[in-house]
N, C-alpha and C positions, 0 to 999 in steps of 0.2 A: 504494500500500500504506500510505503514511503516514496518509491520511485514514481508511482502515479501522481502523488501530490507534487513532487518536484517538477514533473512534466506540466501539470496544470499551472504551477506557479510560473513556468517559463512562458506559456501561452498568455496568461493573464498579465504578465509584465510587459507585454508589447503595448506601450502607451498609445500608439496611434490607433490600433485595433480596439483596445479597451475603451478609450474615450469616445470613439465613434459610436459604440453600441450602448452607451449609457442612456437610459430611458429619459426623455425630456421631462423636466419637473412639472410643466403645465399638464402633460398627459397623466402623470402620477396623481396630481391633484384632482383631475377630472374622474379618473378611475375610482379614487378613494371617495369622492363625493357621491358616487352611486352605490356605495356599500353601506349596509346597515350594521354598524359595529355595536356590540353590546358593552355596557359598562363593565370594566374589569376583564374583558376578553383578552386572552393571551395570543398575541399576533407575532409571528416570526417572518422576517424578511431574510431568506436564506442566501440570497445573492445580491447583497446590498449595493455594490458598486459605489456610486457617489451619494448614496443614502436618499435618493429622491422619493422613494416610497416611504422608507423608514421615517424620515424627517417630517413627512406630511401626514402621518397617521394621527387620528384624533387623540386628544389628551386623556380621554376616558379609558383607553386600552392600555394594557401592559405590553410593551413592545420589546422585541429582541431582534438581533441581527447577526448575520454571518457574512464574511467577505474574505475570500481566499487571499486577496492581496494584503489583508491584515492578519494572515495566518489563522483565520477562523473558517475552516472548511465546514460546509453545511453538514457533513456526515459526523463531525465531531461534537455537534451541539448536544446538550444534555436533554434529549427528548423525553426520556423516562422520568427524569426528575422534575422538569418544568411542564411537560405535557401541553405544548402549544395547541390552540384550538383552531387557529386560522393561519394559513400560509399565503403570503402575497409577494409576487416577484415577477421579474422578467428573467427567467432562467437562461443560462447560456445554451447556445445551440449545441456546442460540443464541450464535453468536460475535459478533453485533451488527454485522455488516458490510453495506455497500451500502444503508444506510438501511432495512434490513428491520425488521419488527416481529415478534418471536417466531417465527422460522423454525427448524425442527428441523435442526440441523447434525450430528447423531450419526453418520450414515453418512459424511459428508465427513471427520469427524475419524478414524473407524476407517480409512477409505481412505487418509488421509494417512500413518498409521503402517504400513498394509499394504504400502505402496510401498517400505518400507525393509527389505530382506531379512535384515539382521542382527538385527532385532527378532524374537525367537523367540516371544514371547507378549504379548498385550495383555489386561489385566484391567480392565474398566470397570464401574462401578456406573451403572445407567441406569433410567429410568422406563419404564413400559409404552409410552408414545408413542415413545420412542427405540428400544425393542426392536421395536416394530411397524414402524419405518421401514426395517428390514432385510428388504425385499421379497425374494421368490425370485430375481428378476433381480439384485438387489444382492448377495445371498449368493453367487450363482454367480460374479459378478464378483470378489468377494473370494477365492473358491476358486481362480479362475484366477490370482490373485496369490499363490497358495500360502498362504492364510490361511483357517483353518477354525474354526468355533465348536465347541468341545469340551466345554464345561461351562457350565451355567446354574444359579445358586443364587438362590432368591427370599428376600426379607426384607421386613418391614413397618417403615416408618419413620413413627412416629406424628406427628412435627411436620410431615411432608410429606403426611400423610393418604393413605398408599397403599402398594401393593406395588411394590417395586423389585427389580431383577435384577442379579446380579453375573455378567457374561458373560466367559468366558475363551476367547479366540481363540489358537490355536497354529498352528504350521506343519505339524502332524501331521494328515493327512487323517482325516476322521470320516465314515464311511458310515452313521451313525445318522440323519443329516439328509438329506432329499431334497426336491426342489423341483418343484412343478407350475406350469408357466408359462402355462396357459390363463387366459382371462378368463371367469369364471363368473357 
């Protein structure tokens, strides 16, 4: 695991790439303004970057953050001790592990949090490539872990030249989504 963390640190220490992908603060504020946070809710921002989500969370929540550039890897957080209830972030496309070049890790990141039953909701900003990585089979696997996609909001991020999605997963079943497993 240490070698994976070293590789991740090398990727995330590329200042040009890292700064380009920081979520605009105005977008973070808009996303947060559309979320109903509860008083005392424990909220974790596991990929904090420049803290644009973290700094704009409402004062009534208990907030936590991780950022690999600060030697705070999201996997090293004390999940069992703190038991965060909400995850909000713009996760990295690629965790930079095992000498990979540009591998879409979105599903693996969602799955990591889905496996923690005390996390009641996950709110991630993602690209269309990340959104499309949630195949029917993968979505069914998340549903089996009692995690369901309940809301999708689209937005346009000019500096990234594209449409992005705010995906909200919760533990509440959603029958609006169905999956066809055939190969067509």
